[in-house]
TIVO-2410 file (N, C-alpha, C; in nm, 3 decimals):
# residues 122
REC num residu      c1      c2      c3 atome chaine
REC   1      Q  -3.126 -16.217 -14.016     N      A
REC   1      Q  -3.046 -16.093 -13.988    CA      A
REC   1      Q  -3.042 -16.008 -13.880     C      A
REC   2      V  -2.921 -16.036 -13.781     N      A
REC   2      V  -2.892 -15.923 -13.718    CA      A
REC   2      V  -2.847 -15.810 -13.717     C      A
REC   3      Q  -2.883 -15.698 -13.657     N      A
REC   3      Q  -2.834 -15.572 -13.658    CA      A
REC   3      Q  -2.772 -15.545 -13.509     C      A
REC   4      L  -2.629 -15.460 -13.490     N      A
REC   4      L  -2.579 -15.437 -13.348    CA      A
REC   4      L  -2.528 -15.315 -13.338     C      A
REC   5      V  -2.536 -15.252 -13.262     N      A
REC   5      V  -2.475 -15.103 -13.224    CA      A
REC   5      V  -2.460 -15.071 -13.131     C      A
REC   6      E  -2.295 -15.055 -13.101     N      A
REC   6      E  -2.292 -15.015 -12.975    CA      A
REC   6      E  -2.272 -14.886 -12.974     C      A
REC   7      S  -2.233 -14.886 -12.848     N      A
REC   7      S  -2.241 -14.696 -12.766    CA      A
REC   7      S  -2.174 -14.718 -12.644     C      A
REC   8      G  -2.148 -14.599 -12.597     N      A
REC   8      G  -2.080 -14.563 -12.446    CA      A
REC   8      G  -1.917 -14.579 -12.481     C      A
REC   9      G  -1.866 -14.560 -12.570     N      A
REC   9      G  -1.709 -14.547 -12.542    CA      A
REC   9      G  -1.675 -14.416 -12.545     C      A
REC  10      G  -1.570 -14.378 -12.512     N      A
REC  10      G  -1.489 -14.274 -12.503    CA      A
REC  10      G  -1.363 -14.279 -12.454     C      A
REC  11      L  -1.331 -14.141 -12.384     N      A
REC  11      L  -1.192 -14.105 -12.334    CA      A
REC  11      L  -1.203 -14.094 -12.182     C      A
REC  12      V  -1.103 -14.181 -12.089     N      A
REC  12      V  -1.149 -14.163 -11.984    CA      A
REC  12      V  -0.974 -14.217 -11.948     C      A
REC  13      Q  -0.960 -14.148 -11.784     N      A
REC  13      Q  -0.878 -14.156 -11.718    CA      A
REC  13      Q  -0.848 -14.319 -11.663     C      A
REC  14      A  -0.722 -14.316 -11.629     N      A
REC  14      A  -0.668 -14.458 -11.557    CA      A
REC  14      A  -0.748 -14.486 -11.443     C      A
REC  15      G  -0.814 -14.608 -11.421     N      A
REC  15      G  -0.887 -14.602 -11.272    CA      A
REC  15      G  -1.001 -14.601 -11.287     C      A
REC  16      G  -1.045 -14.517 -11.391     N      A
REC  16      G  -1.189 -14.457 -11.398    CA      A
REC  16      G  -1.319 -14.610 -11.475     C      A
REC  17      S  -1.412 -14.526 -11.511     N      A
REC  17      S  -1.515 -14.635 -11.529    CA      A
REC  17      S  -1.559 -14.615 -11.667     C      A
REC  18      L  -1.595 -14.669 -11.766     N      A
REC  18      L  -1.709 -14.630 -11.852    CA      A
REC  18      L  -1.817 -14.785 -11.892     C      A
REC  19      R  -1.934 -14.751 -11.933     N      A
REC  19      R  -2.065 -14.862 -11.965    CA      A
REC  19      R  -2.061 -14.847 -12.086     C      A
REC  20      L  -2.006 -14.969 -12.172     N      A
REC  20      L  -2.088 -14.980 -12.300    CA      A
REC  20      L  -2.196 -15.008 -12.338     C      A
REC  21      S  -2.273 -15.021 -12.416     N      A
REC  21      S  -2.378 -15.080 -12.475    CA      A
REC  21      S  -2.404 -15.183 -12.574     C      A
REC  22      C  -2.482 -15.280 -12.600     N      A
REC  22      C  -2.488 -15.322 -12.735    CA      A
REC  22      C  -2.653 -15.309 -12.753     C      A
REC  23      A  -2.695 -15.295 -12.849     N      A
REC  23      A  -2.846 -15.255 -12.888    CA      A
REC  23      A  -2.879 -15.378 -13.032     C      A
REC  24      A  -2.915 -15.469 -12.997     N      A
REC  24      A  -2.967 -15.577 -13.083    CA      A
REC  24      A  -3.074 -15.573 -13.179     C      A
REC  25      S  -3.132 -15.597 -13.302     N      A
REC  25      S  -3.248 -15.589 -13.357    CA      A
REC  25      S  -3.213 -15.699 -13.452     C      A
REC  26      G  -3.375 -15.758 -13.478     N      A
REC  26      G  -3.367 -15.882 -13.589    CA      A
REC  26      G  -3.373 -15.954 -13.469     C      A
REC  27      R  -3.349 -16.089 -13.553     N      A
REC  27      R  -3.406 -16.223 -13.453    CA      A
REC  27      R  -3.240 -16.287 -13.326     C      A
REC  28      T  -3.343 -16.237 -13.251     N      A
REC  28      T  -3.178 -16.265 -13.135    CA      A
REC  28      T  -3.212 -16.318 -12.946     C      A
REC  29      F  -3.332 -16.422 -13.042     N      A
REC  29      F  -3.426 -16.493 -12.914    CA      A
REC  29      F  -3.275 -16.609 -12.915     C      A
REC  30      R  -3.265 -16.673 -12.768     N      A
REC  30      R  -3.184 -16.753 -12.742    CA      A
REC  30      R  -3.018 -16.700 -12.780     C      A
REC  31      Y  -2.991 -16.615 -12.815     N      A
REC  31      Y  -2.854 -16.576 -12.888    CA      A
REC  31      Y  -2.779 -16.556 -12.745     C      A
REC  32      T  -2.629 -16.602 -12.754     N      A
REC  32      T  -2.522 -16.587 -12.664    CA      A
REC  32      T  -2.459 -16.411 -12.719     C      A
REC  33      M  -2.471 -16.401 -12.633     N      A
REC  33      M  -2.418 -16.216 -12.692    CA      A
REC  33      M  -2.276 -16.179 -12.596     C      A
REC  34      A  -2.178 -16.130 -12.666     N      A
REC  34      A  -2.029 -16.107 -12.644    CA      A
REC  34      A  -1.983 -16.016 -12.670     C      A
REC  35      W  -1.878 -15.969 -12.570     N      A
REC  35      W  -1.789 -15.842 -12.620    CA      A
REC  35      W  -1.629 -15.885 -12.680     C      A
REC  36      F  -1.586 -15.855 -12.763     N      A
REC  36      F  -1.454 -15.846 -12.804    CA      A
REC  36      F  -1.356 -15.694 -12.800     C      A
REC  37      R  -1.264 -15.685 -12.810     N      A
REC  37      R  -1.183 -15.576 -12.835    CA      A
REC  37      R  -1.097 -15.602 -12.913     C      A
REC  38      Q  -1.043 -15.486 -12.956     N      A
REC  38      Q  -0.885 -15.510 -13.100    CA      A
REC  38      Q  -0.845 -15.382 -13.079     C      A
REC  39      R  -0.695 -15.425 -12.947     N      A
REC  39      R  -0.593 -15.306 -12.906    CA      A
REC  39      R  -0.536 -15.299 -13.009     C      A
REC  40      P  -0.477 -15.188 -13.036     N      A
REC  40      P  -0.363 -15.101 -13.153    CA      A
REC  40      P  -0.299 -15.211 -13.201     C      A
REC  41      G  -0.239 -15.259 -13.280     N      A
REC  41      G  -0.147 -15.329 -13.314    CA      A
REC  41      G  -0.196 -15.479 -13.300     C      A
REC  42      K  -0.298 -15.534 -13.232     N      A
REC  42      K  -0.290 -15.689 -13.190    CA      A
REC  42      K  -0.450 -15.675 -13.276     C      A
REC  43      E  -0.474 -15.864 -13.270     N      A
REC  43      E  -0.576 -15.887 -13.292    CA      A
REC  43      E  -0.661 -15.921 -13.195     C      A
REC  44      R  -0.788 -15.899 -13.280     N      A
REC  44      R  -0.909 -15.883 -13.197    CA      A
REC  44      R  -0.930 -16.009 -13.108     C      A
REC  45      E  -0.972 -15.983 -12.999     N      A
REC  45      E  -0.960 -16.091 -12.918    CA      A
REC  45      E  -1.104 -16.071 -12.773     C      A
REC  46      F  -1.115 -16.232 -12.715     N      A
REC  46      F  -1.213 -16.209 -12.654    CA      A
REC  46      F  -1.232 -16.171 -12.553     C      A
REC  47      V  -1.365 -16.063 -12.455     N      A
REC  47      V  -1.351 -16.025 -12.378    CA      A
REC  47      V  -1.484 -16.076 -12.261     C      A
REC  48      A  -1.576 -16.078 -12.253     N      A
REC  48      A  -1.651 -16.162 -12.162    CA      A
REC  48      A  -1.773 -16.191 -12.289     C      A
REC  49      A  -1.819 -16.325 -12.259     N      A
REC  49      A  -1.989 -16.325 -12.350    CA      A
REC  49      A  -2.105 -16.356 -12.200     C      A
REC  50      I  -2.227 -16.384 -12.243     N      A
REC  50      I  -2.348 -16.383 -12.162    CA      A
REC  50      I  -2.459 -16.512 -12.227     C      A
REC  51      T  -2.453 -16.592 -12.135     N      A
REC  51      T  -2.651 -16.681 -12.259    CA      A
REC  51      T  -2.745 -16.567 -12.241     C      A
REC  52      W  -2.803 -16.626 -12.291     N      A
REC  52      W  -2.955 -16.602 -12.355    CA      A
REC  52      W  -3.029 -16.576 -12.186     C      A
REC  53      S  -3.037 -16.664 -12.079     N      A
REC  53      S  -3.062 -16.630 -11.966    CA      A
REC  53      S  -2.996 -16.602 -11.847     C      A
REC  54      S  -2.870 -16.554 -11.899     N      A
REC  54      S  -2.769 -16.466 -11.809    CA      A
REC  54      S  -2.708 -16.579 -11.702     C      A
REC  55      D  -2.773 -16.705 -11.713     N      A
REC  55      D  -2.692 -16.791 -11.617    CA      A
REC  55      D  -2.586 -16.855 -11.645     C      A
REC  56      N  -2.554 -16.820 -11.760     N      A
REC  56      N  -2.347 -16.883 -11.784    CA      A
REC  56      N  -2.312 -16.712 -11.856     C      A
REC  57      Q  -2.197 -16.722 -11.779     N      A
REC  57      Q  -2.090 -16.636 -11.802    CA      A
REC  57      Q  -1.944 -16.629 -11.800     C      A
REC  58      A  -1.864 -16.566 -11.912     N      A
REC  58      A  -1.725 -16.590 -11.919    CA      A
REC  58      A  -1.640 -16.485 -11.937     C      A
REC  59      Y  -1.553 -16.451 -11.871     N      A
REC  59      Y  -1.434 -16.338 -11.855    CA      A
REC  59      Y  -1.307 -16.398 -11.926     C      A
REC  60      A  -1.201 -16.319 -11.989     N      A
REC  60      A  -1.104 -16.289 -12.035    CA      A
REC  60      A  -1.058 -16.276 -11.903     C      A
REC  61      D  -0.946 -16.342 -11.840     N      A
REC  61      D  -0.868 -16.333 -11.739    CA      A
REC  61      D  -0.824 -16.210 -11.712     C      A
REC  62      S  -0.780 -16.120 -11.834     N      A
REC  62      S  -0.755 -15.974 -11.803    CA      A
REC  62      S  -0.835 -15.857 -11.754     C      A
REC  63      V  -0.969 -15.916 -11.764     N      A
REC  63      V  -1.093 -15.852 -11.723    CA      A
REC  63      V  -1.137 -15.884 -11.589     C      A
REC  64      K  -1.117 -16.035 -11.566     N      A
REC  64      K  -1.211 -16.085 -11.441    CA      A
REC  64      K  -1.174 -15.968 -11.326     C      A
REC  65      G  -1.298 -15.947 -11.283     N      A
REC  65      G  -1.303 -15.846 -11.131    CA      A
REC  65      G  -1.267 -15.702 -11.157     C      A
REC  66      R  -1.288 -15.726 -11.331     N      A
REC  66      R  -1.295 -15.481 -11.322    CA      A
REC  66      R  -1.379 -15.480 -11.413     C      A
REC  67      F  -1.439 -15.592 -11.522     N      A
REC  67      F  -1.565 -15.586 -11.603    CA      A
REC  67      F  -1.653 -15.666 -11.536     C      A
REC  68      T  -1.768 -15.585 -11.571     N      A
REC  68      T  -1.877 -15.722 -11.574    CA      A
REC  68      T  -1.987 -15.684 -11.674     C      A
REC  69      I  -2.045 -15.792 -11.739     N      A
REC  69      I  -2.132 -15.835 -11.834    CA      A
REC  69      I  -2.274 -15.866 -11.785     C      A
REC  70      S  -2.348 -15.759 -11.845     N      A
REC  70      S  -2.524 -15.843 -11.890    CA      A
REC  70      S  -2.581 -15.792 -11.967     C      A
REC  71      R  -2.750 -15.788 -11.955     N      A
REC  71      R  -2.807 -15.796 -12.043    CA      A
REC  71      R  -2.941 -15.776 -11.987     C      A
REC  72      V  -3.059 -15.690 -12.101     N      A
REC  72      V  -3.184 -15.654 -12.058    CA      A
REC  72      V  -3.237 -15.744 -12.200     C      A
REC  73      N  -3.335 -15.867 -12.157     N      A
REC  73      N  -3.338 -15.896 -12.281    CA      A
REC  73      N  -3.520 -15.855 -12.355     C      A
REC  74      A  -3.536 -15.772 -12.279     N      A
REC  74      A  -3.664 -15.711 -12.299    CA      A
REC  74      A  -3.629 -15.579 -12.366     C      A
REC  75      K  -3.509 -15.537 -12.370     N      A
REC  75      K  -3.478 -15.446 -12.463    CA      A
REC  75      K  -3.383 -15.448 -12.577     C      A
REC  76      N  -3.363 -15.584 -12.564     N      A
REC  76      N  -3.306 -15.624 -12.639    CA      A
REC  76      N  -3.104 -15.574 -12.626     C      A
REC  77      T  -3.117 -15.578 -12.507     N      A
REC  77      T  -2.937 -15.479 -12.492    CA      A
REC  77      T  -2.855 -15.540 -12.432     C      A
REC  78      M  -2.754 -15.516 -12.434     N      A
REC  78      M  -2.599 -15.563 -12.374    CA      A
REC  78      M  -2.522 -15.499 -12.309     C      A
REC  79      Y  -2.476 -15.489 -12.194     N      A
REC  79      Y  -2.371 -15.421 -12.120    CA      A
REC  79      Y  -2.236 -15.445 -12.087     C      A
REC  80      L  -2.157 -15.372 -12.123     N      A
REC  80      L  -2.066 -15.405 -12.006    CA      A
REC  80      L  -1.981 -15.260 -11.961     C      A
REC  81      Q  -1.961 -15.301 -11.813     N      A
REC  81      Q  -1.953 -15.230 -11.713    CA      A
REC  81      Q  -1.834 -15.283 -11.672     C      A
REC  82      M  -1.729 -15.150 -11.715     N      A
REC  82      M  -1.574 -15.148 -11.737    CA      A
REC  82      M  -1.526 -15.036 -11.574     C      A
REC  83      N  -1.472 -15.116 -11.502     N      A
REC  83      N  -1.423 -15.039 -11.411    CA      A
REC  83      N  -1.278 -15.023 -11.380     C      A
REC  84      S  -1.192 -15.027 -11.289     N      A
REC  84      S  -1.058 -14.960 -11.317    CA      A
REC  84      S  -0.966 -15.002 -11.425     C      A
REC  85      L  -1.032 -14.911 -11.502     N      A
REC  85      L  -0.975 -14.866 -11.635    CA      A
REC  85      L  -0.809 -14.851 -11.643     C      A
REC  86      Q  -0.758 -14.964 -11.722     N      A
REC  86      Q  -0.611 -14.897 -11.750    CA      A
REC  86      Q  -0.583 -14.849 -11.912     C      A
REC  87      P  -0.437 -14.819 -11.904     N      A
REC  87      P  -0.415 -14.741 -12.109    CA      A
REC  87      P  -0.417 -14.906 -12.140     C      A
REC  88      D  -0.383 -15.027 -12.092     N      A
REC  88      D  -0.405 -15.168 -12.184    CA      A
REC  88      D  -0.529 -15.189 -12.233     C      A
REC  89      D  -0.640 -15.150 -12.136     N      A
REC  89      D  -0.772 -15.150 -12.185    CA      A
REC  89      D  -0.796 -15.066 -12.321     C      A
REC  90      T  -0.713 -14.987 -12.367     N      A
REC  90      T  -0.752 -14.902 -12.459    CA      A
REC  90      T  -0.773 -14.962 -12.604     C      A
REC  91      A  -0.879 -14.994 -12.668     N      A
REC  91      A  -0.911 -15.065 -12.755    CA      A
REC  91      A  -1.036 -15.033 -12.888     C      A
REC  92      V  -1.117 -15.088 -12.948     N      A
REC  92      V  -1.228 -15.072 -13.048    CA      A
REC  92      V  -1.284 -15.215 -12.937     C      A
REC  93      Y  -1.434 -15.154 -12.921     N      A
REC  93      Y  -1.472 -15.286 -12.819    CA      A
REC  93      Y  -1.631 -15.329 -12.894     C      A
REC  94      Y  -1.618 -15.447 -12.975     N      A
REC  94      Y  -1.739 -15.502 -13.043    CA      A
REC  94      Y  -1.797 -15.599 -12.986     C      A
REC  95      C  -1.931 -15.590 -13.029     N      A
REC  95      C  -2.033 -15.679 -12.979    CA      A
REC  95      C  -2.071 -15.773 -13.091     C      A
REC  96      A  -2.098 -15.885 -13.059     N      A
REC  96      A  -2.105 -16.001 -13.165    CA      A
REC  96      A  -2.186 -16.144 -13.046     C      A
REC  97      V  -2.305 -16.162 -13.182     N      A
REC  97      V  -2.401 -16.309 -13.113    CA      A
REC  97      V  -2.382 -16.372 -13.195     C      A
REC  98      R  -2.408 -16.504 -13.118     N      A
REC  98      R  -2.426 -16.672 -13.195    CA      A
REC  98      R  -2.554 -16.713 -13.133     C      A
REC  99      P  -2.604 -16.818 -13.197     N      A
REC  99      P  -2.766 -16.858 -13.180    CA      A
REC  99      P  -2.718 -16.941 -13.074     C      A
REC 100      L  -2.567 -17.059 -13.036     N      A
REC 100      L  -2.573 -17.133 -12.929    CA      A
REC 100      L  -2.512 -17.083 -12.835     C      A
REC 101      G  -2.409 -17.140 -12.709     N      A
REC 101      G  -2.366 -17.123 -12.642    CA      A
REC 101      G  -2.249 -17.041 -12.586     C      A
REC 102      I  -2.198 -16.993 -12.499     N      A
REC 102      I  -2.036 -16.966 -12.512    CA      A
REC 102      I  -1.919 -16.983 -12.574     C      A
REC 103      A  -1.864 -16.881 -12.684     N      A
REC 103      A  -1.736 -16.901 -12.699    CA      A
REC 103      A  -1.688 -16.834 -12.724     C      A
REC 104      Q  -1.536 -16.827 -12.696     N      A
REC 104      Q  -1.456 -16.722 -12.702    CA      A
REC 104      Q  -1.385 -16.724 -12.804     C      A
REC 105      D  -1.409 -16.781 -12.927     N      A
REC 105      D  -1.354 -16.783 -13.082    CA      A
REC 105      D  -1.405 -16.670 -13.138     C      A
REC 106      I  -1.335 -16.617 -13.211     N      A
REC 106      I  -1.399 -16.510 -13.290    CA      A
REC 106      I  -1.476 -16.604 -13.448     C      A
REC 107      V  -1.452 -16.697 -13.466     N      A
REC 107      V  -1.547 -16.733 -13.537    CA      A
REC 107      V  -1.662 -16.829 -13.561     C      A
REC 108      E  -1.651 -16.782 -13.404     N      A
REC 108      E  -1.789 -16.861 -13.381    CA      A
REC 108      E  -1.925 -16.775 -13.342     C      A
REC 109      Y  -1.909 -16.625 -13.401     N      A
REC 109      Y  -2.005 -16.569 -13.387    CA      A
REC 109      Y  -2.026 -16.530 -13.488     C      A
REC 110      N  -2.160 -16.481 -13.516     N      A
REC 110      N  -2.214 -16.507 -13.683    CA      A
REC 110      N  -2.241 -16.327 -13.711     C      A
REC 111      Y  -2.261 -16.261 -13.582     N      A
REC 111      Y  -2.260 -16.130 -13.651    CA      A
REC 111      Y  -2.200 -15.992 -13.564     C      A
REC 112      W  -2.149 -15.927 -13.577     N      A
REC 112      W  -2.104 -15.801 -13.520    CA      A
REC 112      W  -2.125 -15.670 -13.549     C      A
REC 113      G  -2.105 -15.591 -13.418     N      A
REC 113      G  -2.136 -15.424 -13.443    CA      A
REC 113      G  -1.948 -15.384 -13.505     C      A
REC 114      Q  -2.025 -15.284 -13.516     N      A
REC 114      Q  -1.923 -15.168 -13.619    CA      A
REC 114      Q  -1.796 -15.135 -13.489     C      A
REC 115      G  -1.833 -15.183 -13.368     N      A
REC 115      G  -1.715 -15.098 -13.248    CA      A
REC 115      G  -1.692 -14.961 -13.235     C      A
REC 116      T  -1.679 -14.950 -13.107     N      A
REC 116      T  -1.697 -14.865 -13.033    CA      A
REC 116      T  -1.561 -14.808 -12.944     C      A
REC 117      Q  -1.465 -14.698 -12.953     N      A
REC 117      Q  -1.354 -14.674 -12.934    CA      A
REC 117      Q  -1.368 -14.651 -12.759     C      A
REC 118      V  -1.312 -14.704 -12.688     N      A
REC 118      V  -1.256 -14.682 -12.585    CA      A
REC 118      V  -1.095 -14.642 -12.530     C      A
REC 119      T  -1.041 -14.513 -12.527     N      A
REC 119      T  -0.935 -14.484 -12.501    CA      A
REC 119      T  -0.932 -14.443 -12.347     C      A
REC 120      V  -0.780 -14.495 -12.250     N      A
REC 120      V  -0.784 -14.520 -12.123    CA      A
REC 120      V  -0.671 -14.394 -12.172     C      A
REC 121      S  -0.646 -14.298 -12.088     N      A
REC 121      S  -0.517 -14.218 -12.101    CA      A
REC 121      S  -0.427 -14.235 -11.928     C      A
REC 122      S  -0.329 -14.247 -11.975     N      A
REC 122      S  -0.235 -14.267 -11.833    CA      A
REC 122      S  -0.227 -14.116 -11.725     C      A
***
């Protein structure tokens, strides 16, 4: 079993920054970790993912150049640095893990956190 706990969400003005964290416990060795988000009235969507060794990363087009994913395996923690936030980034952000490589489909991920709310005001 894997437990995931997100933190770092909050209210920020457009153009601001936030850093989300996802703390994992349980068996996560060599797991790929990812961030998804669910905007109001929309389906959950892929944001970014990172492999165990951090040698491979992927981003949704909508966040490229603004968001940076990273992880510290010694702390079992993944991060999402979000810069130049816009109101359209308002969403509940979820972390997820899978035992294989990067994937962007929700169904490919085995474990999920409860989510953290990010609200960007204009």
